[in-house]
C-alpha positions in Angstrom: 0.4 13.4 -3.6 -3.2 12.3 -3.6 -4.3 8.7 -3.5 -7.9 7.7 -3.1 -8.9 4.6 -1.1 -10.7 3.3 -4.1 -7.4 3.2 -6.0 -6.0 0.9 -3.2 -9.1 -1.2 -3.4 -8.5 -1.5 -7.2 -4.9 -2.8 -6.6 -6.2 -5.4 -4.1 -8.9 -6.5 -6.6 -6.3 -7.1 -9.2 -4.3 -9.4 -6.9 -6.5 -11.9 -5.1 -3.5 -13.2 -3.2 -3.8 -10.0 -1.1 -6.1 -10.2 1.9 -5.5 -6.7 3.3 -3.5 -3.6 2.3 -2.7 -0.3 3.8 -0.8 2.5 2.1 1.6 4.5 4.3 2.6 7.9 3.1 5.7 9.5 4.8 8.4 12.0 4.2 11.7 10.8 2.8 14.0 13.8 3.1 12.3 16.6 1.2 9.9 14.4 -0.8 6.8 12.2 -0.2 7.2 8.4 -0.3 4.6 5.8 -0.2 4.7 2.1 0.8 1.9 -0.3 0.3 1.9 -2.9 3.1 0.1 -6.1 2.1 -1.0 -9.2 3.9 -1.1 -12.4 2.0 -4.5 -14.3 1.7 -4.5 -17.8 2.9 -0.7 -18.5 2.7 -0.5 -17.2 -0.9 2.7 -15.4 -1.9 1.9 -12.1 -3.6 4.1 -11.2 -6.5 5.4 -7.9 -5.1 6.9 -6.5 -8.3 3.5 -7.1 -10.0 1.7 -5.4 -7.2 4.1 -2.5 -7.4 3.4 -2.2 -11.1 -0.3 -2.2 -10.5 0.1 0.5 -7.8 2.0 2.7 -10.2 -0.5 2.1 -13.1 -3.5 2.8 -10.9 -2.2 5.7 -8.9 0.2 7.2 -11.5 2.7 7.4 -8.6 5.7 5.3 -7.7 5.8 3.4 -4.5 7.2 0.4 -2.8 5.3 -2.7 -1.7 6.2 -4.6 1.4 4.8 -7.9 2.7 3.3 -7.6 6.2 3.0 -10.5 8.6 -0.5 -12.0 8.8 -2.7 -10.1 11.2 -0.2 -7.3 11.6 -2.3 -4.6 9.7 -4.9 -3.0 11.9 -8.4 -3.9 11.2 -9.7 -0.4 11.7 -11.0 0.3 8.2 -8.2 2.8 7.5 -6.8 2.2 4.0 -4.3 5.1 3.8 -2.2 6.3 6.7 -0.6 9.7 6.2 2.4 9.9 8.5 4.0 12.9 6.9 5.5 15.4 9.5 6.2 18.9 8.2 7.2 20.3 11.6 11.0 19.9 10.9 
């Protein structure tokens, strides 16, 4: 699974109701799974199914979208967090 930070930026540009986003890639059993965590901009309510459709269209990969609490996503410049663990 390869996703470029520019692809996540493209998803955010399509949805101005998103202030910040971070893609988390993890293992789900024997497969990779991705979840895009988004913070709403100024009290807006992102249309999560529409964001999910944009994520699929732009990355060509399926993934879930979850609403994060305002200020809960780290402001460290990291757009993609690879949390896969192959040690097991």
